[in-house]
C-alpha positions in Angstrom: 35.6 41.7 -18.8 32.2 40.1 -19.4 32.2 41.5 -23.0 35.6 40.0 -23.7 34.5 36.6 -22.3 31.3 36.7 -24.4 33.3 37.7 -27.5 35.7 34.8 -26.9 32.9 32.3 -26.6 31.4 33.6 -29.8 34.6 34.0 -31.9 36.0 30.7 -33.2 39.4 32.2 -34.0 39.8 33.8 -30.5 38.7 30.6 -28.9 41.2 28.5 -30.8 44.0 31.0 -30.1 43.1 31.0 -26.4 43.4 27.3 -26.2 46.6 27.2 -28.1 48.0 29.9 -25.8 46.9 28.0 -22.7 48.4 24.7 -23.9 51.6 26.4 -25.0 52.0 28.2 -21.7 51.3 25.0 -19.8 54.0 23.2 -21.8 56.4 26.2 -21.2 55.6 26.2 -17.5 56.4 22.5 -17.3 59.6 23.0 -19.3 60.7 25.9 -17.1 60.0 23.9 -13.9 62.2 21.0 -15.3 64.9 23.5 -16.2 64.8 25.2 -12.7 65.1 21.8 -11.0 68.0 20.8 -13.2 69.8 24.2 -12.5 69.1 23.8 -8.8 70.8 20.3 -8.6 73.7 21.5 -10.8 74.3 24.5 -8.5 74.2 22.2 -5.5 77.0 20.1 -7.0 79.0 23.2 -7.8 78.6 24.5 -4.2 79.6 21.2 -2.8 82.8 21.2 -4.9 83.5 24.8 -3.9 83.1 23.9 -0.2 85.5 21.0 -0.5 88.1 23.3 -2.0 87.6 25.7 0.9 88.1 22.8 3.3 91.4 21.9 1.6 92.7 25.5 1.7 91.9 26.1 5.3 92.5 22.6 6.8 96.2 23.0 7.9 95.8 26.5 9.4 92.6 25.5 11.2 94.1 22.4 12.6 97.2 24.3 13.9 95.0 27.0 15.6 93.0 24.2 17.4 96.2 22.3 18.4 97.9 25.4 19.8 94.6 27.0 21.0 95.4 30.1 18.9 92.1 31.8 18.9 93.3 34.8 16.9 94.4 32.5 14.1 91.1 30.7 14.3 89.1 33.9 14.0 91.1 35.0 11.0 90.3 31.7 9.3 86.6 32.0 10.2 86.5 35.6 9.0 88.1 34.7 5.7 85.5 32.0 5.1 82.6 34.1 6.3 83.5 36.9 3.8 82.0 34.7 1.1 78.2 35.8 0.7 76.9 32.3 0.3 78.4 31.2 3.7 75.8 31.5 6.5 77.7 30.1 9.4 81.3 28.9 10.2 82.3 26.9 13.3 85.6 25.5 14.6 84.9 22.7 17.1 87.6 21.0 19.2 87.8 17.3 19.8 85.8 17.7 23.0 82.8 19.1 21.1 83.3 22.6 22.4 82.9 25.5 19.9 86.3 27.2 19.6 85.4 29.9 17.0 82.0 30.7 15.4 80.8 33.2 12.9 77.1 33.4 11.9 75.3 35.7 9.5 72.1 37.4 10.7 69.0 36.5 8.8 65.8 38.4 8.3 62.7 36.1 8.2 59.9 36.7 5.8 56.9 34.8 4.4 59.0 32.5 2.2 61.7 31.7 4.8 60.2 28.3 5.9 59.8 27.2 2.3 63.4 28.3 1.4 64.9 26.6 4.5 62.9 23.4 3.8 63.6 23.2 0.0 66.8 25.2 -0.8 68.8 25.0 2.4 71.4 22.2 2.1 72.7 20.3 5.2 75.8 21.7 7.0 79.2 20.5 5.6 81.8 19.1 8.1 85.5 18.3 7.7 87.6 16.6 10.3 90.9 18.4 11.3 94.1 16.5 11.9 97.3 18.2 13.1 99.9 16.6 10.8 103.1 17.0 12.8 101.6 15.3 15.8 99.2 13.2 13.7 96.5 14.0 16.1 92.7 14.7 15.5 92.0 18.1 17.0 88.3 18.6 16.0 86.4 19.6 12.9 85.4 22.6 10.9 81.7 23.1 10.0 80.4 25.3 7.1 76.6 26.0 6.6 75.5 27.7 3.5 73.0 30.7 3.4 69.9 29.6 1.3 68.5 33.1 0.7 71.2 34.3 -1.8 71.1 30.9 -3.5 67.3 31.1 -3.8 67.4 34.7 -5.1 69.9 33.9 -7.8 67.9 30.9 -8.8 64.7 32.9 -8.8 66.3 35.7 -11.0 67.4 33.3 -13.6 64.0 31.4 -13.7 62.0 34.6 -13.8 64.1 35.9 -16.7 63.6 32.6 -18.6 59.9 32.5 -18.0 59.4 36.1 -19.1 61.2 35.4 -22.3 59.1 32.3 -22.8 55.9 34.3 -22.2 56.8 36.9 -24.7 57.5 34.1 -27.2 54.2 32.4 -26.5 52.2 35.7 -26.8 53.9 36.4 -30.1 53.0 32.9 -31.4 49.4 33.3 -30.2 49.0 36.6 -32.0 50.3 35.2 -35.2 48.0 32.1 -34.8 45.0 34.3 -34.1 45.7 36.4 -37.2 46.0 33.2 -39.3 42.8 31.8 -37.8 40.9 35.0 -38.5 42.1 35.3 -42.1 41.5 31.7 -43.0 38.4 30.8 -40.9 36.6 33.5 -39.0 36.4 36.2 -41.7 35.0 33.8 -44.4 32.5 32.4 -41.9 31.4 35.9 -40.9 30.9 36.9 -44.5 28.9 33.7 -45.1 26.8 34.4 -42.0 26.0 37.9 -43.2 24.9 36.6 -46.6 22.7 33.9 -44.9 21.1 36.6 -42.7 19.9 38.5 -45.8 18.0 35.5 -47.2 14.2 36.0 -47.0 12.3 33.1 -45.3 9.6 33.0 -48.1 12.3 32.7 -50.9 15.1 30.7 -49.5 16.4 29.7 -52.9 16.3 33.2 -54.4 19.9 34.1 -53.4 23.1 32.0 -53.5 25.9 32.1 -51.0 29.3 33.0 -52.6 32.3 30.9 -51.8 35.1 32.9 -50.1 38.1 33.5 -52.4 40.7 30.8 -52.2 38.4 28.4 -50.4 36.8 26.7 -53.4 38.2 23.3 -52.7 38.5 23.2 -48.9 36.0 22.6 -46.1 34.5 26.1 -46.4 33.8 25.7 -50.1 32.1 22.3 -49.3 30.1 24.0 -46.6 29.0 26.8 -48.9 27.8 24.3 -51.6 25.9 22.3 -49.0 24.1 25.4 -47.7 23.2 26.4 -51.2 21.8 22.9 -51.9 19.8 23.1 -48.7 18.4 26.5 -49.6 17.3 25.1 -53.0 15.5 22.2 -51.3 13.9 24.6 -48.9 12.6 26.7 -51.8 11.1 23.6 -53.4 9.6 22.5 -50.0 8.2 26.0 -49.4 6.4 26.0 -52.7 4.9 22.5 -52.0 3.8 23.7 -48.5 2.1 26.8 -49.9 0.3 24.6 -52.4 -0.8 22.2 -49.7 -1.9 25.1 -47.5 -4.1 26.5 -50.3 -5.6 23.1 -50.9 -6.2 22.5 -47.1 -7.8 25.9 -46.8 -10.2 25.1 -49.6 -10.9 21.7 -48.0 -11.6 23.4 -44.6 -14.0 25.8 -46.2 -15.9 23.0 -47.8 -15.8 21.0 -44.5 -17.1 24.1 -42.6 -20.0 24.4 -45.1 -20.7 20.7 -44.8 -20.5 20.9 -41.0 -22.9 23.8 -40.8 -25.2 22.0 -43.2 -25.1 18.9 -41.0 -25.9 21.1 -37.9 -28.9 22.5 -39.7 -30.1 19.0 -40.6 -30.0 17.7 -37.0 -33.4 17.9 -35.3 -31.9 18.7 -31.9 -31.0 22.3 -30.9 -27.4 23.2 -31.7 -25.7 26.6 -31.0 -22.1 27.9 -30.7 -21.1 30.6 -28.3 -18.0 32.7 -27.5 -17.1 32.0 -23.8 -15.4 35.4 -23.4 -18.6 37.4 -23.9 -21.3 34.7 -24.1 -22.3 35.9 -27.6 -24.1 33.4 -29.9 -22.0 32.7 -33.0 -24.1 30.2 -34.8 -27.6 28.5 -34.4 -29.0 25.7 -36.5 -32.5 25.4 -38.0 -34.0 23.6 -34.9 -32.8 26.6 -32.7 -34.4 29.1 -35.1 -37.7 27.3 -35.0 -37.9 27.7 -31.1 -36.3 31.1 -30.5 -35.6 32.6 -34.0 -32.2 33.6 -35.4 -30.3 34.7 -32.2 -26.9 35.1 -33.8 -25.0 38.0 -32.1 -27.2 37.9 -29.0 -26.4 36.7 -25.4 -27.1 33.0 -24.8 -28.3 33.5 -21.2 -30.9 36.0 -22.4 -32.3 33.7 -25.1 -31.9 30.3 -23.5 -32.4 31.0 -19.8 -34.3 34.3 -19.9 -32.0 36.0 -17.5 -29.8 39.1 -17.6 -26.6 37.7 -16.1 -24.7 34.6 -17.2 -25.6 31.3 -15.6 -23.1 29.1 -13.7 -22.7 26.9 -16.9 -21.7 29.9 -18.9 -19.0 31.1 -16.4 -17.6 27.6 -15.9 -14.2 27.2 -17.5 -14.0 23.5 -17.1 -15.3 22.5 -20.6 -13.0 25.1 -22.2 -9.7 23.9 -20.6 -7.2 22.3 -23.0 -7.2 19.2 -20.9 -11.0 19.0 -21.3 -10.7 19.5 -25.0 -8.2 16.7 -25.4 -10.2 14.3 -23.2 -13.2 14.6 -25.4 -15.7 14.3 -22.5 -18.6 16.8 -22.8 -20.1 18.6 -19.8 -23.7 17.8 -19.2 -26.3 19.9 -17.5 -30.1 20.4 -17.5 -32.1 23.6 -17.6 -35.7 24.8 -17.9 -36.7 27.3 -20.6 -39.4 29.7 -19.3 -40.5 30.8 -22.7 -41.2 27.4 -24.2 -42.0 25.7 -20.8 -39.7 22.8 -21.8 -36.9 21.0 -20.0 -33.6 20.5 -21.9 -30.5 18.4 -21.3 -27.5 20.3 -22.7 -24.2 18.7 -23.8 -21.3 21.2 -24.4 -17.6 21.0 -25.0 -14.9 23.2 -26.4 -14.1 23.2 -30.1 -11.8 25.3 -32.3 -13.7 27.8 -34.6 -12.5 28.4 -38.1 -10.9 31.7 -37.0 -8.7 29.8 -34.5 -10.3 30.7 -31.2 -11.8 28.2 -28.7 -15.6 28.3 -28.6 -18.3 26.5 -26.7 -20.3 24.0 -28.8 -23.7 23.1 -27.3 -26.4 20.6 -28.2 -29.7 20.7 -26.3 -32.2 17.7 -26.1 -35.8 18.2 -25.2 -36.4 16.0 -22.2 -39.8 17.3 -21.1 -41.5 13.9 -21.5 -38.7 12.2 -19.7 -39.0 14.7 -16.8 -42.8 14.1 -16.6 -42.1 10.3 -16.6 -39.5 10.8 -13.8 -42.0 12.7 -11.7 -44.6 10.0 -12.2 -42.0 7.3 -11.4 -41.0 9.2 -8.2 -44.6 9.3 -7.1 -44.9 5.6 -7.7 -41.6 5.0 -5.9 -42.9 6.9 -2.9 -46.1 4.8 -2.9 -44.1 1.6 -3.3 -41.8 2.7 -0.4 -44.8 3.3 1.8 -46.3 -0.1 0.9 -42.9 -1.7 1.4 -42.7 -0.2 4.9 -46.1 -1.6 5.7 -45.0 -5.0 4.5 -41.9 -4.8 6.6 -43.9 -4.0 9.7 -46.2 -6.9 8.9 -43.2 -9.2 8.5 -41.8 -8.1 11.8 -45.2 -8.7 13.5 -45.3 -12.2 11.9 -41.8 -12.8 13.0 -42.6 -11.8 16.6 -45.7 -14.1 16.5 -43.6 -16.9 15.2 -41.0 -16.5 17.9 -43.8 -16.5 20.5 -45.3 -19.7 19.0 -41.8 -21.3 19.0 -41.4 -20.4 22.7 -44.9 -21.6 23.5 -44.1 -24.9 21.8 -40.9 -25.2 23.9 -42.8 -24.4 27.1 -45.6 -26.8 26.1 -43.0 -29.6 25.7 -41.5 -28.7 29.0 -45.0 -28.7 30.6 -45.7 -32.1 29.2 -42.3 -33.2 30.6 -43.2 -31.8 34.0 -46.6 -33.6 34.0 -45.0 -36.9 33.0 -42.3 -36.6 35.6 -44.9 -35.6 38.3 -46.9 -38.7 37.5 -43.8 -40.9 37.5 -42.6 -39.6 40.8 -46.0 -40.2 42.5 -45.5 -44.0 42.5 -42.1 -44.1 44.4 -43.2 -41.3 46.7 -46.5 -43.1 47.5 -44.6 -46.4 48.2 -42.2 -44.5 50.4 -45.1 -42.9 52.4 -46.8 -46.3 52.8 -43.6 -48.0 54.0 -42.8 -45.1 56.4 -46.4 -45.2 57.8 -46.2 -49.0 58.3 -42.8 -48.6 60.0 -44.1 -45.8 62.2 -47.0 -48.0 63.5 -44.7 -50.9 64.2 -42.3 -48.6 66.0 -45.1 -47.3 68.3 -46.2 -50.9 69.0 -42.7 -52.0 70.0 -42.3 -48.9 72.2 -45.6 -49.7 73.9 -44.4 -53.3 74.6 -41.1 -52.0 75.8 -42.6 -49.4 78.2 -45.0 -52.1 79.7 -42.1 -54.6 80.2 -43.9 -56.9 77.8 -41.3 -56.9 75.0 -40.2 -60.4 74.1 -37.3 -61.4 72.1 -39.5 -62.8 69.3 -41.4 -59.5 69.1 -38.1 -57.5 68.9 -36.8 -59.8 66.2 -40.0 -59.5 64.2 -39.8 -55.7 64.5 -36.2 -55.7 63.2 -37.2 -57.7 60.2 -40.1 -55.4 59.5 -37.8 -52.3 59.9 -35.2 -53.7 57.6 -37.8 -54.5 54.9 -39.4 -51.0 55.3 -36.0 -49.3 55.1 -35.1 -51.2 51.9 -38.4 -50.2 50.4 -37.8 -46.5 51.4 -34.3 -46.5 50.0 -35.2 -48.0 46.7 -38.2 -45.8 46.1 -36.5 -42.6 47.3 -33.5 -43.4 45.0 -35.9 -43.9 42.1 -37.5 -40.5 42.9 -34.1 -38.8 43.3 -33.0 -40.2 39.9 -36.2 -39.0 38.2 -35.8 -35.5 39.8 -32.1 -35.2 38.8 -32.8 -36.3 35.3 -35.8 -33.9 35.0 -33.7 -31.1 36.5 -30.8 -31.5 34.0 -33.1 -31.9 31.1 -35.3 -28.9 32.2 -32.2 -26.7 32.7 -30.8 -27.7 29.3 -34.1 -27.0 27.5 -34.5 -23.6 29.1 -30.9 -22.3 28.5 -28.7 -22.0 25.5 -25.4 -22.5 27.4 -22.8 -24.9 26.0 -21.0 -27.4 28.4 -19.0 -30.6 28.3 -21.1 -33.8 28.5 -21.2 -37.4 27.5 -23.7 -37.8 24.6 -24.9 -41.3 25.5 -25.6 -40.5 29.1 -27.4 -37.4 28.1 -29.6 -39.3 25.7 -30.4 -41.8 28.4 -31.4 -39.0 30.8 -33.7 -37.7 28.0 -35.3 -41.1 27.6 -35.8 -41.4 31.4 -37.6 -38.0 31.3 -39.8 -39.3 28.5 -40.5 -42.7 30.1 -44.0 -41.6 31.4 -45.0 -40.9 27.8 -43.3 -44.0 26.3 -44.6 -46.4 29.0 -48.1 -46.2 27.4 -46.8 -47.0 23.9 -45.5 -50.2 22.3 -42.4 -48.6 20.8 -38.9 -49.3 22.0 -36.0 -46.9 21.7 -32.4 -48.2 21.0 -29.2 -46.1 21.3 -26.0 -47.2 19.6 -23.3 -44.9 20.8 -19.8 -45.0 22.4 -19.8 -44.6 26.2 -16.9 -42.1 26.1 -18.1 -39.8 23.3 -17.6 -36.4 24.9 -19.1 -33.2 23.4 -18.8 -29.5 24.0 -22.2 -28.5 22.7 -25.6 -27.2 23.6 -27.3 -30.0 25.5 -30.6 -28.2 25.7 -30.8 -28.0 21.9 -30.0 -31.7 21.6 -32.7 -32.5 24.2 -35.3 -30.6 22.3 -34.2 -32.2 19.0 -34.4 -35.8 20.5 -37.7 -35.1 22.2 -39.3 -33.7 19.0 -38.1 -36.6 16.9 -39.3 -39.3 19.4 -42.7 -37.6 20.0 -43.1 -37.0 16.2 -42.5 -40.8 15.6 -44.8 -41.8 18.5 -47.6 -39.5 17.3 -47.4 -39.9 13.5 -45.5 -43.1 12.6 -47.2 -45.8 14.6 -50.8 -46.8 15.4 -51.4 -47.2 19.2 -51.8 -50.9 19.0 -48.7 -51.5 16.8 -45.3 -52.3 18.0 -42.3 -50.3 16.7 -38.6 -49.5 17.0 -36.8 -46.2 17.1 -33.0 -46.2 16.6 -30.3 -43.7 17.3 -27.1 -44.7 15.5 -24.3 -42.4 16.5 -20.7 -42.2 15.3 -18.1 -39.6 14.6 -16.4 -38.6 11.3 -13.4 -36.4 12.0 -14.5 -33.5 14.1 -18.2 -34.0 13.2 -20.9 -36.1 15.0 -23.4 -38.0 12.8 -26.7 -39.1 14.3 -28.9 -41.3 12.1 -32.4 -41.3 13.5 -34.8 -43.9 12.0 -38.0 -45.7 12.8 -39.9 -48.5 11.1 -43.2 -46.7 11.0 -45.5 -45.9 8.2 -43.2 -43.3 6.6 -44.3 -40.0 4.9 -45.5 -39.1 1.5 -43.3 -37.1 -1.0 -45.6 -34.1 -0.5 -45.1 -34.2 3.2 -41.3 -34.8 2.8 -40.9 -31.7 0.8 -42.6 -29.5 3.5 -41.5 -31.4 6.6 -39.4 -28.6 7.9 -41.8 -25.8 6.9 -43.3 -23.8 9.8 -46.9 -24.6 10.7 -47.0 -27.6 8.3 -48.7 -30.6 10.0 -50.8 -33.6 8.9 -52.5 -33.7 12.4 -54.0 -30.3 12.5 -57.3 -31.7 13.9 -55.4 -33.6 16.6 -53.8 -30.5 18.1 -50.6 -30.5 16.0 -49.0 -27.0 15.5 -46.6 -27.8 12.7 -43.6 -26.3 14.6 -41.9 -29.4 15.9 -39.8 -30.2 12.8 -39.3 -26.5 12.0 -37.9 -26.0 15.6 -35.7 -29.1 15.1 -34.3 -27.7 11.8 -33.5 -24.3 13.4 -31.9 -25.9 16.4 -29.6 -28.1 14.2 -28.6 -25.4 11.7 -28.5 -22.4 13.9 -27.7 -23.5 17.5 -25.6 -26.6 16.7 -24.1 -25.1 13.5 -24.9 -28.4 11.7 -27.1 -29.8 9.0 -30.2 -32.1 8.9 -31.7 -34.0 6.0 -34.7 -36.3 5.8 -35.7 -39.2 3.6 -38.5 -41.8 3.6 -37.5 -45.2 2.1 -40.0 -47.0 -0.1 -40.4 -49.9 2.4 -41.6 -47.5 5.0 -40.2 -45.7 8.0 -38.4 -42.4 8.1 -34.7 -41.5 8.3 -33.0 -38.3 9.5 -29.3 -37.6 9.1 -28.0 -35.0 11.6 -24.4 -33.7 11.4 -22.9 -31.1 13.8 -19.4 -30.3 15.2 -18.1 -32.1 18.3 -17.1 -28.7 19.8 -18.7 -25.3 19.1 -18.2 -21.8 20.4 -20.8 -20.8 22.9 -23.6 -18.6 21.6 -24.6 -15.6 23.8 -28.0 -15.0 22.2 -30.9 -17.1 23.4 -33.1 -16.3 20.4 -33.6 -18.7 17.5 -33.2 -17.7 13.9 -36.0 -18.9 11.6 -34.7 -20.5 8.4 -37.0 -22.1 5.8 -35.1 -24.6 3.5 -35.9 -24.6 -0.2 -35.1 -28.3 -0.7 -35.5 -30.6 2.3 -35.0 -33.8 0.3 -31.3 -33.2 0.1 -28.7 -32.6 2.8 -28.8 -29.0 4.1 -25.4 -27.4 4.6 
């Protein structure tokens, strides 16, 4: 069956015959189906007319048997009708719906019975019976046809017709197949056989003959076209052979030129077979080092070893992908015989005989290796020196942080000393008033115990007690204010915690803590700030900044006998606070202005200055307050600091200060 199917797929005539047969049979099947349907409906009409005639013939006798209740006569009528083979059931029913006589044919069910009953079986036929003499309806007669003989007759006629059609179609297909074979398949097979005998090297040496009788049809045109193509192929083949010969000659010349170029290159070049590691070619530079090693193993000559090295066994540079990419593999090796280092570049190339080989070029890098070793030694020395410098910088950083902390503690100590001196006065006045009141109290008690107390003495004591109490209250309140101010300022200066506070009130507390120092000078401090300016910032940093600025002006800007003014002009710009600090002192030189924020830079080294005050101020503004500070000195004297920082800042957890040295302090520092 498979061979027949394969032959049909390959044979053009059989395939055409097959499709003609299939289409013809489909058409015949449709025609037969239409004919069967037409015959079926025609038979139905014939049976209906036949039943009507039976009703007419048996109507009178059937009505009489029902009227007289003559069951024998009714059975004879039913038996007569039932004798017909197409009748399946006969019933006489009276006018009360009771079956008077019935005859029914037995039926054997089979697989097609449901289909026959549903499609072929017609509905039962009924005819009303009227007894004419009495003109009375006595019932009806019912006849039901048997579908099985009807179906068998219809099937016999249809099968006979389809068999005749099938024989007709087969005969037609055989005739068409023979015609197709004679007119199409046999000429094509002959042409195919002639084409198969053509030699590929001489396609135009033989002509295809046109089948007899097909000189002017499509087969003749096809033959002429094939002969024309063969002639063209013959011409093209000759041209290709000529080009191959020319190209072969060119390749030979190019190979000689390539090998000549390899010999002229000063670097070592050699070609090896990756399958057995045999050297196929070496240039003149190779021969000068190791002689003519053609035919020897590369690992024995180059590496001085008996087994191939990892670079010889690697397939990476020989893969087609590697060859197309054009990226060479690079490795370095040491040659024990020459005591030299080489860097080798290798990749796969196609040798003139067609096989893939390994092309390698080796560069002498002995001097470079020596330089790398010297550089590595120098790098190790520099790394050691760099580590020592790093340790020194860490030591200097630690010393700087200690100096900054000492400066802060010195400032706090000066604050403590000033506050202590300031508190002595109200405390001393309070002790004097309390001592005086104590003496007066003992005196009035003595008079009272000796019954010598007079009204005038008691009145004088009350006046004295009132005056002493007022002195005590005012002096103790003064001491309490000083202590509270000192406590807040001291806590702020020794912690880095952020809190909510009013800026103007905080500045006033700072000035109060500095009053012992400022009392002995002739400078006045003025604060221009809103009362309700609320910040969430580091008050300790602000205290240290204000203290450093004021003490810096008092120490360096004014002579002791000269009067002066120090101003704090404060306003807000968006979410930033701007503090303009200025004085009308002597100002600073451009040299000092450039280095004013540098650590340990001071113009009063002999007077005990450390040079850390402005550096600490710069760090506090930029690091702790997250702001900026710039300084300028107008030509008419004085100094001016512009400080900007956020109104609210996230609280920092670290208490340490980061040291930052600005490159240009004459401009605003971001």
